[in-house]
Every structure is written in structure tokens, then in C-alpha cells.
C-alpha positions as CSV (number, residue, x, y, z in Angstrom):
1,M,0.6,-12.4,15.0
2,E,1.6,-8.2,14.4
3,L,4.8,-8.0,12.1
4,R,5.9,-3.7,12.6
5,R,7.9,-2.4,9.7
6,T,8.7,1.4,9.0
7,R,8.5,2.9,5.4
8,I,9.7,6.4,3.7
9,L,6.3,7.6,1.9
10,R,8.2,8.4,-1.8
11,A,6.3,11.2,-3.9
12,E,7.1,10.3,-8.0
13,K,6.7,11.8,-11.0
14,A,4.1,10.2,-13.2
15,K,4.7,8.6,-17.0
16,S,2.5,12.1,-17.7
17,G,5.2,14.7,-16.2
18,T,2.7,16.3,-14.8
19,A,1.5,14.5,-11.9
20,I,2.7,13.1,-8.5
21,I,2.1,9.7,-7.3
22,H,3.6,9.2,-4.0
23,A,4.4,5.3,-3.5
24,V,5.4,3.0,-0.2
25,T,6.7,-0.7,-1.2
26,I,5.6,-3.4,1.2
27,P,7.9,-6.0,2.6
28,K,7.5,-9.6,0.8
29,E,6.7,-11.3,3.3
30,Y,3.5,-9.8,3.8
31,I,2.6,-10.6,0.7
32,E,3.1,-13.8,0.6
33,L,1.7,-14.5,4.3
34,L,-1.4,-12.4,3.0
35,G,-0.9,-14.7,-0.4
36,W,-2.1,-12.2,-2.2
37,K,-0.4,-12.2,-6.0
38,P,0.3,-9.9,-8.7
39,G,-3.0,-8.3,-10.4
40,D,-5.1,-9.1,-7.0
41,K,-8.0,-6.2,-6.9
42,L,-6.7,-3.9,-3.0
43,E,-9.1,-2.3,-1.5
44,L,-7.7,1.0,0.5
45,I,-9.6,2.4,3.3
46,L,-8.7,5.8,4.8
47,D,-10.0,6.3,8.5
48,L,-9.6,10.1,9.1
49,E,-10.7,8.7,13.0
50,K,-8.0,7.9,13.5
51,R,-5.5,9.1,10.9
52,E,-4.6,5.4,9.3
53,I,-5.3,3.6,5.5
54,R,-5.5,0.8,5.6
55,I,-5.5,-2.4,2.9
56,R,-6.6,-5.4,2.2
57,R,-7.5,-7.5,-1.2
58,S,-11.3,-7.2,-2.2
59,G,-13.8,-10.0,-3.2
């Protein structure tokens, strides 16, 4: 099964005032289907060849 959604990359000021944080919202239904919970450790994988970022729960 493949679910596909489009999201906007946001740039937000960090609390420190000078840093910029880039953020993308993951749809709630994706989180629920994967069984992820707040506090789960996530692994971000950068694939320059395919020009994509993958996210998965670590461990």
C-alpha cells in the first residue's frame, strides 16, 4: 500500500533567534498506521543519488 501526500517545507526561526529550523508535518494517519508514538527515536536517511530523505523508527 502506498499513501502519497504533498506538504510544504517551512523555515522557522529557532528559539535561539539566529538559527533556522526546516520543518515538514507528517500526516497523523501515517503516524498512526506506523504505530509511532511521541518520544520514539527516528532515523533520517539522506540519499543524494535519489535526492530523497527517508524517515524510519530507529531500533
